[in-house]
N, C-alpha and C positions, 0 to 999 in steps of 0.2 A: 661227105666233104664238109658238112655243117660244123662239126666240132672243131676241125682244123681252122677254118675260117674264123670261128669264134675265139680260138686260142690266140691267134695273131691279134686281133682286135683287143683282147684283155691284155696283152703284153704291152700295147701302144699305151693303154690307159694307165695301167699299174706303174709304168716307168716314165709316163709323160714324154714319149719320144715318138718321132715318125717311125713307121716300120715299112720297109720296102722288101717284099717278098717276090723273088723271081723263081718261077718254077720251070723246069724243063718242059719241052713239048711232049706229048703223048707219042707212043709208038703207033704203028699202022693197026696193031692188034688191041689198042686202046690200053696198054700197059705203059708204065714209066713216068706217069705224070702225077703230081700231087696237087692238082688243081690250078687254078688260074693264078697268074701274077697279079699283084696287087699293091697299091700304096694306100697306107692308113695313116691318119693324123692322130695327134696326141690325144684326141678325145675319143678315139676308137672308130671314127667315121671313115668308111672307105672312101678315097678321093678318086681313084681309078682302079679298074679291074678289067683284066683281058678276059676274053671269052673262054669257056671251058672247051677243052680238046681241040683248041683252034691256035694255029700260029699268029701272034699278034704282037706288035710293038706299042708299049703305052709310054707316053711322056707326061711328066708332071715336075712343075716348079716347086720348090719347097723354100718356105722362108726360115731358114736355118738360124739366123741371126737374132730373130725376135725372141723375147722373154716367153717362157713357157707360162701359161695360165694356171693358177692354183698353187704356185710355189710361194713361199714367203718371200716378201720383198720384191716380187716380179711386177 
């Protein structure tokens, strides 16, 4: 699961965007899940992350209207 987690963090940094990844819950036989759902900010830091192989709802407010850091003129 670590490579998948790192990929989402890298996409956030590369594109300077928030990433909201919603994963399906695992089946009773521990198949069907691709890891916990998470919200990642444009710096690649995980803001919220659900537990692994658990059903959980996470809520996070995002400041979508603010300028992104690191962009020219921002």
